[in-house]
C-alpha angles and dihedrals in degrees: 000000000000092000091047093054093043090055096045097041091042090057091047090056094042095052098039116090124225111286092028127124132244122188124193116190131178124191134174102224102180140355141175136171093296111022137044115191119204132193119212117193124188116182130172141178092230135128094293129201137271118252090243094056093047088065089062100032095111096046118107114266091007113159131162105240099191128073130007096322088079091067093061097068125200134145098269090236101100099086094038088056090046091053093049092050092049091049091048089054091051093248139122134238125200131180133202118185144160124195112256092003106072147261138264124199119194117194123183119190132174119221125198113236114233105230091191098049116136114233110230105234087217090070098050096079098018101117095082100028110144138173117243114261112279097025108154121201128182111218118200114187127138097199109089097213095045091049092048092050094048092046090051092051095046095046090044087057091053102263127136109231134207106195123202132169104221143026095257092057089047090057091047093048091051092045090052093051123092116260109276095008097109112073097188145348121226106201131188109215099214109058137137125253091019126009124226095257094056090043092053091049091049092049092050089051097053116117098242133105097245096045093095098036104047108106114244119195119195124218118197143150088226112087102169121126093249090054091052089049091053092054091049092050089050089058099258119150101209142010127221118188118214135280088051124201109232095225091051091048092055094045096047090051092047089051096048091045091054093042098244097128143022137175124015106026108140134176145157126271 
């Protein structure tokens, strides 16, 4: 499902000019005890496709050779792979497009419901989860969009946020704060200048009373056991794998701030 959406959304971005609009909608259209069927719709105001080309869109190496689409390059395999993945999942994919007006992809996929799934206690009362007044969090994230989203989530839950774009600035921000003022540090692992692991080690080594106790939560696209182990060795308290769910993010931070967990917590953002 991830690869399907990357392919379709990637094309929407590629073929939509600056100032255009892309809309991504997800809807659960039916569910019973065993199956939940979801509809994913990606629409854009991009350059669109001719009716003739749409008939061959899902064929391998298919590319529209006339008009401006030729200038965008690509192998012509993306949509063929997408169609095979959708078929493999027992779903359907439909396209509606007009040249110079835009394109809409509609993908419907059934998902089996896990009857034995454990319900994470953090999600049961997550709707109104908020940080206590005055909670201060340092957010270190080099990606502008990811940083903006994380900052929006944290501030929406009542936290004050100091945002930086690399590990070195995270260390500096913590060093410049009053002892005990920072309640937690949310740290991306892969950053320029200084990565999150080195930043965490430097913070833990600072000669101040709260350097060893301030909770540090790692954010990374790598969710393998060895990656979690690296964050633990760097002195981080928890590990969140990207993409991170906003509710999980808030609850993990609340838990590390209040000392309820440490180590191998992981989630999706």
